[in-house]
C-alpha positions as CSV (number, residue, x, y, z in Angstrom):
1,M,-47.4,12.7,-209.7
2,N,-47.1,13.7,-206.6
3,K,-46.6,17.2,-207.4
4,T,-44.7,18.5,-203.9
5,D,-42.1,15.8,-204.5
6,D,-41.4,15.6,-208.4
7,L,-42.3,19.1,-209.1
8,V,-38.8,20.0,-210.9
9,V,-39.1,16.9,-212.8
10,L,-42.6,18.2,-213.7
11,I,-41.3,21.6,-214.9
12,K,-38.4,19.6,-217.0
13,E,-40.7,17.2,-218.4
14,Q,-42.7,20.0,-219.7
15,F,-40.2,22.6,-220.5
16,H,-39.6,22.1,-224.2
17,S,-43.5,22.3,-225.0
18,M,-43.5,25.4,-223.1
19,S,-44.4,28.9,-224.6
20,K,-41.4,31.6,-224.6
21,G,-43.2,33.6,-221.1
22,H,-43.2,29.9,-219.5
23,K,-40.2,29.0,-220.4
24,Q,-38.8,32.1,-218.5
25,I,-40.6,31.5,-215.5
26,A,-39.5,27.5,-215.8
27,E,-35.7,28.9,-215.8
28,Y,-35.9,31.3,-212.9
29,I,-37.6,29.1,-210.3
30,L,-34.9,25.7,-211.2
31,S,-32.1,28.3,-210.9
32,H,-33.4,30.5,-207.8
33,Y,-36.0,27.6,-206.3
34,D,-35.3,28.7,-202.9
35,K,-36.3,32.4,-203.4
36,A,-39.4,31.7,-205.7
37,A,-40.5,29.6,-203.3
38,F,-41.5,32.6,-200.9
39,M,-42.2,35.3,-203.9
40,T,-45.7,36.5,-204.4
41,A,-47.0,36.4,-207.9
42,I,-46.3,39.9,-209.0
43,K,-42.5,39.6,-207.4
44,L,-41.9,36.5,-209.2
45,G,-43.1,37.8,-212.7
46,E,-41.3,40.7,-212.1
47,S,-37.9,38.6,-211.4
48,A,-38.7,36.4,-214.5
49,G,-39.5,39.1,-216.7
50,V,-43.1,38.2,-217.3
51,S,-46.3,39.3,-216.2
52,E,-48.6,38.4,-212.6
53,S,-51.0,37.1,-215.0
54,T,-48.4,34.7,-217.3
55,I,-47.3,33.2,-213.5
56,V,-51.1,32.0,-212.8
57,R,-51.3,30.7,-216.5
58,F,-47.8,28.6,-215.9
59,A,-49.0,27.4,-212.2
60,M,-52.5,26.0,-213.9
61,A,-50.6,24.5,-217.5
62,L,-48.7,22.5,-214.3
63,G,-51.9,21.2,-213.2
64,F,-52.1,23.3,-210.1
65,E,-55.3,25.3,-209.0
66,G,-53.7,28.6,-208.9
67,Y,-50.5,30.2,-208.2
68,P,-50.6,29.7,-204.0
69,E,-51.1,25.8,-204.6
70,L,-47.7,26.1,-206.8
71,Q,-46.1,28.5,-204.1
72,K,-47.3,25.7,-201.2
73,S,-45.8,22.9,-203.5
74,L,-42.7,25.0,-203.9
75,Q,-42.1,25.6,-200.2
76,D,-42.6,22.5,-199.4
77,M,-40.4,20.7,-201.8
78,V,-37.4,23.2,-200.2
79,R,-38.4,23.5,-196.5
80,N,-35.6,21.3,-195.3
81,K,-32.6,22.4,-197.6
82,L,-32.7,25.9,-197.1
83,T,-29.3,26.9,-195.4
84,T,-29.6,30.2,-192.8
85,I,-28.4,31.9,-195.0
86,Q,-30.6,31.5,-197.8
87,R,-33.2,32.3,-195.0
88,M,-31.9,35.4,-194.4
89,D,-31.8,36.3,-197.8
90,M,-35.3,35.5,-198.8
91,N,-36.8,38.7,-197.0
92,S,-33.5,41.2,-197.3
93,E,-35.4,43.4,-199.7
94,L,-37.7,44.4,-197.1
95,S,-37.7,47.2,-194.9
96,Q,-38.3,47.4,-190.8
97,S,-41.8,48.0,-190.9
98,M,-42.4,45.4,-193.8
99,M,-40.5,42.5,-192.0
100,L,-42.4,43.2,-188.7
101,R,-45.6,42.9,-190.5
102,S,-44.5,40.1,-192.8
103,V,-43.4,37.9,-189.6
104,L,-46.7,38.7,-187.7
105,K,-48.9,37.9,-190.7
106,A,-46.7,34.0,-191.2
107,D,-47.4,33.7,-187.8
108,L,-51.0,34.1,-187.7
109,S,-51.3,32.3,-190.9
110,N,-49.0,29.3,-189.1
111,M,-51.9,29.3,-186.5
112,K,-54.8,29.4,-188.6
113,M,-53.8,26.4,-190.7
114,T,-52.7,24.5,-187.8
115,I,-56.3,24.5,-186.6
116,E,-57.7,23.8,-189.8
117,E,-55.6,21.0,-190.1
118,L,-55.9,19.9,-186.5
119,N,-57.4,16.2,-186.0
120,T,-58.9,16.0,-182.9
121,E,-58.9,12.2,-182.4
122,I,-55.5,12.1,-182.6
123,Y,-55.0,14.7,-180.1
124,E,-57.4,12.7,-177.9
125,E,-54.9,9.6,-178.2
126,I,-51.9,11.5,-177.8
127,V,-53.6,12.8,-174.1
128,D,-54.2,9.5,-173.6
129,E,-50.8,7.7,-174.3
130,V,-49.0,10.1,-172.3
131,Y,-51.8,10.4,-169.5
132,A,-51.1,6.1,-169.1
133,A,-47.3,6.1,-170.2
134,K,-44.9,4.2,-167.5
135,T,-42.5,7.2,-168.3
136,V,-43.0,10.1,-170.6
137,Y,-39.4,11.2,-172.7
138,I,-39.9,14.6,-174.3
139,M,-37.0,15.3,-176.8
140,G,-36.4,18.4,-178.9
141,V,-33.2,19.8,-180.0
142,R,-31.5,22.9,-181.3
143,S,-34.6,25.8,-182.0
144,S,-37.2,22.9,-180.8
145,A,-35.4,22.3,-177.6
146,P,-36.9,25.6,-175.9
147,L,-40.6,23.5,-176.5
148,A,-39.5,20.3,-175.1
149,Q,-38.6,22.2,-172.0
150,F,-41.9,23.9,-171.9
151,L,-43.8,21.3,-172.3
152,G,-41.7,18.8,-169.2
153,Y,-41.5,22.1,-167.4
154,Y,-45.3,22.0,-166.7
155,L,-46.1,18.5,-167.4
156,N,-43.6,17.5,-164.0
157,F,-46.0,19.5,-162.6
158,I,-49.0,17.1,-163.6
159,L,-47.0,13.7,-163.8
160,D,-44.2,12.2,-161.7
161,N,-42.6,9.9,-164.5
162,V,-41.1,13.0,-167.0
163,R,-37.8,13.5,-168.9
164,I,-36.7,15.7,-170.9
165,V,-34.4,14.6,-173.9
166,T,-32.4,17.2,-175.3
167,S,-28.7,18.2,-176.4
168,G,-26.3,18.3,-173.4
169,I,-23.3,16.1,-171.7
170,N,-25.0,12.7,-172.7
171,D,-25.8,11.8,-176.1
172,I,-29.2,11.7,-177.0
173,L,-29.4,7.5,-177.5
174,E,-27.7,7.7,-174.3
175,Q,-30.8,9.7,-172.6
176,V,-33.2,7.0,-174.0
177,I,-31.3,4.1,-173.6
178,H,-33.8,2.5,-170.7
179,I,-37.1,3.3,-173.2
180,G,-39.3,0.1,-173.8
181,E,-42.7,-0.6,-174.6
182,K,-44.9,0.8,-171.5
183,D,-43.2,4.1,-172.4
184,T,-44.1,7.1,-174.5
185,L,-41.4,9.6,-176.5
186,I,-43.0,12.6,-177.6
187,C,-40.6,14.0,-180.1
188,I,-40.5,17.5,-181.4
189,S,-39.2,18.2,-184.7
190,F,-39.0,21.0,-187.2
191,P,-37.2,21.7,-190.6
192,R,-34.1,21.5,-190.7
193,Y,-34.9,17.7,-189.1
194,S,-31.7,16.7,-187.1
195,R,-30.1,13.4,-187.6
196,K,-29.4,12.6,-184.2
197,V,-33.5,13.1,-183.3
198,I,-34.3,10.4,-186.3
199,E,-32.1,8.1,-184.9
200,A,-33.6,8.3,-181.2
201,V,-36.8,7.8,-183.0
202,K,-36.1,4.7,-184.5
203,F,-34.4,3.2,-181.6
204,A,-37.5,4.0,-179.4
205,K,-40.0,2.2,-182.0
206,K,-37.6,-0.7,-182.4
207,R,-37.7,-0.7,-178.4
208,N,-41.7,-0.7,-178.8
209,A,-42.3,2.5,-177.3
210,S,-45.1,4.3,-177.9
211,V,-43.8,7.1,-180.5
212,V,-45.6,10.8,-180.7
213,S,-44.5,13.3,-183.1
214,I,-44.7,16.7,-182.7
215,T,-43.6,18.5,-186.1
216,D,-44.7,20.6,-189.6
217,S,-46.3,18.4,-191.8
218,Y,-46.8,14.3,-193.0
219,K,-43.8,14.5,-194.9
220,S,-41.6,15.3,-191.9
221,P,-39.1,12.1,-191.9
222,L,-40.6,11.4,-187.9
223,T,-43.8,10.0,-189.1
224,K,-42.4,6.6,-190.7
225,Y,-41.6,5.8,-187.0
226,S,-44.5,7.1,-185.4
227,K,-47.6,5.7,-183.8
228,L,-49.4,9.2,-183.3
229,I,-48.8,12.7,-185.5
230,L,-49.6,16.2,-184.4
231,T,-48.7,19.1,-187.0
232,A,-48.5,22.4,-186.5
233,K,-47.6,25.0,-189.0
234,S,-43.8,26.9,-188.2
235,D,-43.3,28.0,-192.3
236,I,-40.2,29.8,-192.4
237,A,-40.8,33.9,-192.5
238,S,-36.9,34.3,-192.3
239,F,-33.9,32.5,-190.8
240,V,-35.9,32.1,-187.3
241,D,-38.2,29.5,-186.9
242,S,-41.8,30.0,-186.1
243,L,-42.4,28.0,-183.2
244,V,-45.5,30.3,-182.3
245,A,-48.2,27.5,-183.6
246,P,-46.5,24.5,-182.1
247,M,-46.2,26.4,-178.9
248,S,-49.8,26.6,-179.3
249,L,-50.4,22.9,-179.6
250,I,-48.0,22.2,-176.9
251,N,-49.9,24.9,-174.5
252,A,-53.1,23.2,-175.4
253,L,-51.5,19.5,-174.3
254,I,-50.4,20.8,-171.2
255,V,-54.1,21.9,-170.5
256,S,-55.7,18.7,-171.7
257,I,-53.5,16.6,-169.8
258,G,-53.6,18.8,-166.3
259,F,-57.3,18.1,-166.7
260,R,-56.9,14.7,-166.4
261,K,-55.6,15.1,-163.2
262,K,-57.3,18.3,-161.8
263,Q,-57.8,17.6,-158.0
264,E,-54.2,16.4,-158.0
265,V,-53.0,19.4,-160.1
266,A,-54.6,21.9,-157.8
267,E,-53.5,20.4,-154.5
268,H,-50.1,20.2,-155.9
269,F,-50.2,24.0,-156.8
270,K,-51.6,25.0,-153.7
271,Y,-48.8,23.5,-151.4
272,L,-46.2,25.0,-153.8
273,E,-47.8,28.4,-153.5
274,K,-47.1,27.9,-149.4
275,I,-43.4,27.0,-150.5
276,W,-43.0,30.0,-152.9
277,D,-44.5,32.2,-150.5
278,E,-41.9,30.5,-147.7
279,Y,-39.0,31.1,-149.4
280,D,-40.4,34.8,-151.3
281,V,-39.4,33.2,-154.6
282,Y,-41.7,35.6,-156.5
283,I,-42.0,39.4,-156.0
284,E,-46.0,40.6,-155.0
285,K,-47.4,43.2,-156.2
286,D,-47.3,45.4,-153.0
287,D,-43.1,45.0,-153.5
288,A,-43.5,45.7,-157.0
289,S,-45.3,49.2,-156.4
290,E,-42.5,50.0,-153.9
291,N,-39.8,49.9,-156.1
292,D,-42.3,51.7,-158.8
293,N,-42.6,54.4,-156.3
294,S,-38.8,54.4,-155.1
């Protein structure tokens, strides 16, 4: 049995044979799984009316190595089911300083897990796919839209065949209507997943385009329709999605693709610098110093 997908079933099946303490934990998890998924063992014990050690024994009785594995299973189960209100409620009892530390630690943890789980062979294949594509479509909506815009912005300096697909006047499917077998679609999507994005990915696969997904895990609904998958952790610290690890991964892709055309990119930026200077696009250091002194 897959512990992540069938955790609720697992708990219900074993409920009648559980001890009194374990039943208290089970009842709390089944009633408040959205909150329990993000509690420490101590906090969960307090909420269920048992000790921390009982929480650990409960996890092991279900077949987990310990509480962290049970907690991760719970988080995987609820990630795409949480509403914005539920996300806000998860950390409602934290002080401002505790909230700050909680968010920063979560981002650091996401970065660490992303590095540990990174498949470099797939990463290199994706760089090859993007570099060789006739047209590169980069799709991201809602909270993933800034990631798509960022990737598209920089790839446009490197390649001349990039299209950004996001929410706008035209429907997403209309924006990828001409995609074909020599094209690559980079889809960036994290929970909660958009139905329109899934439809567009299915359409691209049907048109024999190469689909590359940047998402949170291999349980993402995008993986079913993707040729290549890169995962970046975005575990919830609050109602805001954590996009630090995905952004870092996208940065790496931009640099790797850019180095394929290192000389051309260098020449392109030399030309751009002349244009920027001619039209006074950026504030120079001397101008900034004058403003500080005035």
